[in-house]
C-alpha positions in Angstrom: 119.3 80.7 144.1 117.9 83.2 146.5 114.8 84.7 144.8 111.4 86.1 145.6 108.9 84.3 143.4 105.3 85.0 142.3 103.0 83.3 139.9 101.4 85.2 137.0 97.8 86.4 137.4 96.8 84.9 134.1 97.8 87.2 131.2 98.8 85.8 127.8 102.4 84.8 127.4 104.3 84.5 124.1 107.0 82.0 123.4 110.1 82.6 125.6 108.3 84.5 128.4 109.0 83.2 131.8 105.7 83.3 133.7 107.1 83.3 137.3 110.0 84.4 139.4 110.1 88.2 139.9 113.2 89.0 141.7 116.6 87.3 141.7 118.5 88.8 144.6 121.8 87.1 143.7 122.1 89.5 140.8 123.7 93.0 141.0 121.7 96.0 142.2 122.0 99.5 140.8 120.4 102.0 143.2 116.7 101.0 143.4 117.0 98.7 140.3 117.7 95.0 140.4 119.7 94.1 137.3 119.3 90.9 135.3 121.9 88.1 136.0 125.1 88.8 134.2 124.6 92.5 133.9 127.2 94.5 135.9 126.9 97.9 137.6 129.5 99.1 135.0 127.2 97.9 132.2 124.4 99.9 133.7 126.5 103.1 134.0 127.4 102.7 130.4 123.7 102.4 129.5 123.0 105.6 131.3 125.9 107.4 129.5 124.5 106.1 126.2 121.0 107.1 127.1 122.2 110.7 127.9 124.0 111.0 124.5 121.7 109.0 122.2 118.6 111.1 122.6 120.4 114.3 123.4 122.5 114.1 120.2 119.8 112.9 117.9 117.5 115.7 118.8 120.2 118.3 118.0 119.0 117.8 114.4 116.0 119.9 115.3 118.4 122.8 116.1 120.9 122.1 113.3 118.3 121.9 110.5 116.8 125.4 110.9 120.4 126.7 111.1 121.4 125.0 107.8 118.1 126.0 106.1 118.6 129.7 107.0 122.3 130.3 107.2 123.6 127.9 104.6 120.9 127.1 102.0 118.9 130.4 102.4 115.5 128.6 102.2 112.6 131.1 102.4 110.8 130.9 105.8 107.4 130.1 104.2 108.9 126.9 102.7 110.8 125.7 105.7 107.9 123.7 107.3 107.5 121.5 104.2 111.3 121.2 103.8 111.7 120.2 107.4 108.8 117.7 107.1 110.4 116.2 104.0 113.7 115.7 105.8 112.0 113.9 108.6 110.1 111.9 106.0 113.4 110.5 104.6 114.8 110.0 108.1 111.8 107.8 109.0 111.8 105.9 105.7 115.3 105.0 106.5 114.3 104.0 110.0 111.4 101.9 108.8 113.7 100.0 106.5 116.4 99.6 109.3 114.5 98.8 112.5 113.6 95.3 111.4 117.1 94.3 110.4 118.5 96.0 113.6 116.1 93.9 115.7 117.1 90.7 114.0 120.8 91.5 114.3 120.4 92.4 117.9 119.0 89.0 118.7 121.5 87.2 116.6 124.8 89.1 117.2 124.3 91.2 120.3 123.6 94.8 121.1 127.1 96.3 121.6 128.3 96.3 118.0 125.0 97.8 116.8 125.1 100.6 119.3 128.7 101.4 118.4 127.9 101.5 114.7 124.9 103.7 115.4 126.8 106.4 117.2 129.6 106.3 114.5 127.1 106.7 111.6 125.3 109.6 113.5 128.7 111.3 113.8 129.4 111.0 110.1 126.0 112.4 109.3 126.5 115.4 111.6 130.0 116.1 110.2 128.6 116.3 106.7 125.3 118.0 107.4 126.4 121.7 107.3 128.4 121.2 104.1 125.4 120.5 102.0 125.3 122.7 98.9 121.8 121.7 97.8 118.6 120.2 99.3 119.5 116.9 97.6 122.9 116.8 99.3 121.3 117.7 102.6 118.8 114.8 102.2 121.7 112.3 101.5 123.5 113.5 104.7 120.2 113.3 106.6 119.9 109.7 105.5 123.4 108.8 106.8 122.4 110.4 110.1 119.1 108.4 110.0 121.0 105.1 109.6 122.8 106.0 112.8 119.7 107.0 114.6 117.8 103.8 113.7 120.7 101.6 114.8 121.5 103.4 118.0 117.9 103.9 119.2 117.0 100.4 118.3 119.9 99.1 120.3 119.1 101.5 123.2 115.5 100.3 123.4 116.6 96.7 123.5 119.3 97.2 126.1 116.8 99.1 128.3 114.5 96.1 128.1 117.4 93.6 128.8 119.1 95.1 131.8 116.4 95.4 134.6 114.5 92.7 136.3 110.8 93.0 135.7 109.9 93.9 139.4 112.0 97.2 139.1 111.5 97.8 135.4 109.5 101.0 135.9 112.3 102.5 138.0 114.9 101.5 135.4 112.8 103.0 132.5 112.4 106.2 134.6 116.1 106.5 135.3 117.0 106.0 131.6 114.2 108.4 130.7 115.7 110.9 133.2 119.1 110.6 131.4 117.3 111.0 128.0 115.8 114.2 129.2 118.9 115.5 130.8 120.8 114.8 127.6 118.2 116.6 125.6 118.0 119.6 127.9 121.8 120.0 128.7 123.2 119.1 125.3 120.8 121.2 123.3 121.1 124.1 125.7 124.9 124.0 125.5 125.2 123.2 121.9 122.4 125.5 120.8 124.3 128.4 122.2 127.5 127.6 120.5 126.7 129.3 117.1 125.7 132.5 118.9 129.0 132.5 120.9 131.0 131.8 117.7 129.2 134.6 115.9 130.0 136.9 118.8 133.7 135.9 118.5 133.7 137.1 114.9 132.9 134.0 112.9 130.3 134.2 110.1 127.0 132.2 110.4 128.2 129.4 108.0 131.5 128.8 109.8 129.7 128.9 113.2 127.3 126.2 112.0 130.2 124.1 110.6 132.1 124.2 113.9 129.0 123.4 116.0 128.2 120.4 113.9 131.8 119.2 114.1 131.6 119.3 117.9 128.4 117.2 117.8 130.1 114.7 115.5 133.0 114.4 117.9 130.7 113.7 120.8 129.1 110.9 118.7 132.4 109.3 118.0 133.4 109.4 121.7 130.1 107.8 122.6 130.7 105.0 120.1 134.0 104.2 121.9 132.4 104.3 125.3 129.6 101.8 124.5 132.1 99.5 122.6 134.0 99.2 125.9 131.3 99.3 128.5 128.2 97.5 127.3 127.6 93.8 128.0 128.6 91.6 125.1 126.4 88.8 123.7 122.7 88.3 123.8 120.3 87.3 126.7 119.9 83.7 125.3 122.3 81.0 124.3 123.1 80.5 120.7 121.4 77.0 120.8 118.2 78.6 122.1 117.9 81.3 119.5 115.1 80.9 117.0 115.9 80.9 113.3 116.3 84.3 111.6 113.0 84.1 109.7 111.2 83.1 112.9 112.6 86.2 114.5 111.4 88.4 111.6 107.9 86.9 111.8 107.8 87.2 115.6 107.3 91.0 115.5 104.1 90.6 113.6 102.9 87.5 115.5 103.5 89.3 118.8 100.7 91.7 117.9 98.2 89.0 118.6 98.9 89.9 122.2 96.5 92.9 122.6 98.9 94.7 125.0 101.8 94.4 122.4 99.3 95.7 119.8 98.6 98.6 122.1 102.4 99.2 122.6 102.8 99.3 118.9 100.0 101.8 118.6 101.4 103.9 121.4 104.8 103.9 119.7 103.2 105.2 116.6 102.6 108.4 118.5 104.9 108.4 121.5 108.2 107.6 119.8 107.4 110.5 117.4 106.4 113.0 120.1 109.9 114.1 120.9 111.0 114.4 117.3 107.9 116.3 116.3 108.3 118.5 119.4 112.0 119.1 118.5 111.2 119.8 114.8 108.2 122.0 114.9 108.5 123.7 118.3 112.1 124.7 117.7 111.2 125.9 114.1 108.2 127.9 115.4 110.1 129.6 118.1 113.1 130.3 115.8 110.8 131.9 113.2 109.1 133.9 116.0 112.5 135.2 117.0 113.3 136.3 113.5 109.9 138.0 113.2 110.8 140.0 116.3 114.0 141.3 114.6 116.6 139.0 116.1 119.5 137.9 114.0 119.5 134.2 113.2 122.0 133.0 115.9 120.0 134.8 118.5 116.7 133.5 117.2 118.2 130.0 117.1 119.2 130.3 120.7 115.7 131.5 121.7 114.2 128.5 119.9 116.5 126.2 121.7 115.6 127.8 125.0 111.9 127.1 124.5 112.7 123.4 123.7 114.8 123.1 126.8 112.0 124.6 128.9 109.7 121.8 127.7 112.3 119.2 128.4 113.0 120.6 131.9 109.4 120.3 132.8 109.5 116.7 131.5 112.5 115.9 133.8 110.6 117.3 136.9 107.6 115.1 136.0 109.5 111.8 135.7 109.2 110.9 139.4 105.4 111.0 139.2 105.4 108.8 136.1 107.6 106.1 137.7 105.2 105.9 140.7 102.4 105.3 138.3 104.2 102.8 136.1 105.5 100.7 139.0 102.3 100.7 141.1 99.5 100.5 138.5 98.6 98.1 135.8 100.8 99.1 132.9 97.9 99.3 130.5 96.2 101.7 133.0 99.4 103.7 133.3 99.7 104.0 129.5 96.1 105.2 129.2 96.9 108.0 131.7 100.2 108.8 130.0 98.6 109.1 126.6 95.8 111.3 128.0 98.5 113.6 129.4 100.2 113.7 126.0 96.9 114.6 124.4 96.4 117.4 126.9 99.9 118.7 126.3 99.7 118.8 122.5 96.1 120.0 122.3 97.1 122.8 124.7 99.4 124.2 122.1 96.4 125.2 120.2 96.0 128.1 122.6 99.7 129.3 122.2 100.1 132.6 120.4 103.9 132.5 120.3 106.3 130.1 122.0 108.4 133.1 123.1 105.6 134.7 125.1 105.9 134.3 128.8 102.2 133.8 129.3 102.4 130.6 127.2 105.2 129.0 129.2 102.8 126.8 131.3 101.4 125.3 128.0 105.0 124.7 126.8 105.7 122.9 130.1 102.6 120.8 129.8 103.7 119.8 126.4 107.0 118.4 127.9 105.0 116.6 130.6 102.8 114.9 128.0 105.7 114.0 125.8 107.8 112.2 128.5 104.7 110.5 129.9 103.8 108.9 126.6 107.5 107.9 126.0 107.9 106.2 129.4 104.5 104.6 129.5 104.9 103.0 126.1 108.5 101.8 126.8 107.4 100.2 130.1 104.6 98.3 128.6 106.6 96.9 125.7 109.4 96.0 128.1 107.0 94.0 130.2 105.4 92.1 127.3 108.3 91.5 124.8 109.3 87.8 124.9 112.9 87.2 125.8 113.9 84.9 122.9 112.7 87.3 120.3 113.0 90.6 122.2 115.1 92.4 119.7 112.6 91.7 116.9 109.6 92.7 119.0 111.4 95.9 120.1 112.2 96.4 116.4 108.5 96.1 115.6 107.8 98.7 118.3 110.5 101.0 116.9 109.2 100.5 113.3 105.8 101.5 114.4 107.2 104.6 116.0 109.1 105.4 112.8 106.0 105.0 110.7 104.2 107.3 113.1 107.0 109.9 112.8 106.8 109.6 109.0 103.1 110.1 109.0 102.9 112.9 111.6 105.9 114.8 110.3 104.8 114.8 106.7 101.3 115.9 107.5 102.6 118.2 110.2 104.9 120.0 107.7 102.0 120.9 105.5 99.8 121.9 108.4 102.6 124.1 109.7 103.1 126.0 106.5 99.5 125.8 105.1 97.3 126.3 108.3 99.3 127.5 111.3 102.2 126.6 113.5 99.6 125.3 116.1 98.1 122.9 113.7 100.6 120.0 113.8 100.4 120.0 117.6 96.6 119.8 117.6 96.7 117.0 115.0 99.2 115.0 117.2 97.2 115.7 120.3 94.1 114.2 118.8 96.0 111.0 117.9 97.3 110.7 121.4 93.8 110.9 122.7 92.7 108.1 120.4 95.5 105.8 121.7 94.4 106.6 125.2 90.9 105.4 124.4 92.4 102.3 122.8 94.3 101.7 126.0 91.1 101.9 128.1 89.5 99.2 125.8 92.5 96.9 126.2 92.4 97.5 130.0 88.8 96.3 130.0 89.3 93.4 127.6 92.8 92.2 128.4 94.4 93.9 131.4 97.4 91.6 131.7 99.4 91.4 134.9 100.4 93.9 137.5 104.1 95.0 137.6 106.2 92.3 139.2 103.7 89.4 138.5 106.1 87.9 136.0 109.7 88.1 135.0 110.4 88.2 131.3 113.6 90.1 131.8 115.7 88.3 134.3 117.5 85.8 132.2 121.3 86.3 132.1 123.4 87.2 129.1 125.4 84.7 127.2 128.6 86.1 125.6 129.6 83.8 122.7 130.8 86.9 120.8 
């Protein structure tokens, strides 16, 4: 085997981590990314397709919910923050219950089936969502959507960790993050304008919302078919090498004895929630500001979507800088910087008077920069540290921590949004980002781990027994 090999600089290694060999040049290469043995270029293209649609489609709920609350259920505006927070609460309760089983199933049965099921469930949830006659029905439909989100995002995070070799992990995470951001910006921009266009064509608000959600559902079902065909089957380890199911379950907790995985879990608590919180409260705030200016609801919804897209566009432009940091610096150092940027972005929202004011656009853009920095920094660190034999479970622990964070932040954020001010949830989350940045500095001092490329926990090939 032709390979470039290095020995680890002395960081802790969990069971299943390979402490040497950084680059296997007999494997396939996708642009600047060296793929793990057994992963094809077609598999990687499918991953990018899935990354584009997974995050882009799941964040449409931030646009769809205000539309349903206003146009369908006629919820008073001064109650919508709490209602939105409660819907996110049930989404994350579902995710918390699902991420563990998803991680175990990913390690035992493979990623492809889970990804396919996740997109299909998300599609069912979206198809039903605008037909809710009561808040109770809306909550049930939101839970179906949440089952799809937990399954698809859990599979996405695991596949992103599987496919690149460690030496080029930062580049792979950045490319996937770019596709996430493009999906959010493009899909939400296009789909967010559909109700306005349908209303202009003569459809009433309820019908326009129904048709828009149906389009989103169809996109979910198409994505399910694509990943079923194009992703690599099997798991990264042979069946004989897989640990027993209960050992996999325990591994997510045991892994936290590695301080860098503990830091990853802490970062996930905030970083995995940043995009959902941004989508929920920024879009709601901007939509309400549009209504307050006298816009009809489709126009206000489009204005709210435009603000969200501006934040995501700034995030896309920033990805190049983040990947340089992730691939050239110690990943704990990189995470400390990323979380500090997130803190600045969210705390900066405390100075925003209205998301629709041009003078506040730089702060909206800084918010997007902070959100993508925290997301990519946390993903790169857990990808480096997760042991190969129990990777799905450890990523499941990472995702569960993120779900708990979303639950915590969205519940408190909803009450802060309605009871204090629309700025308050962002200030609260910015403070938490700052605390995680300080934690990262402590870990950097106490247990810095290896530099990127000093070990290869991600270069084992896939085994396709199923």
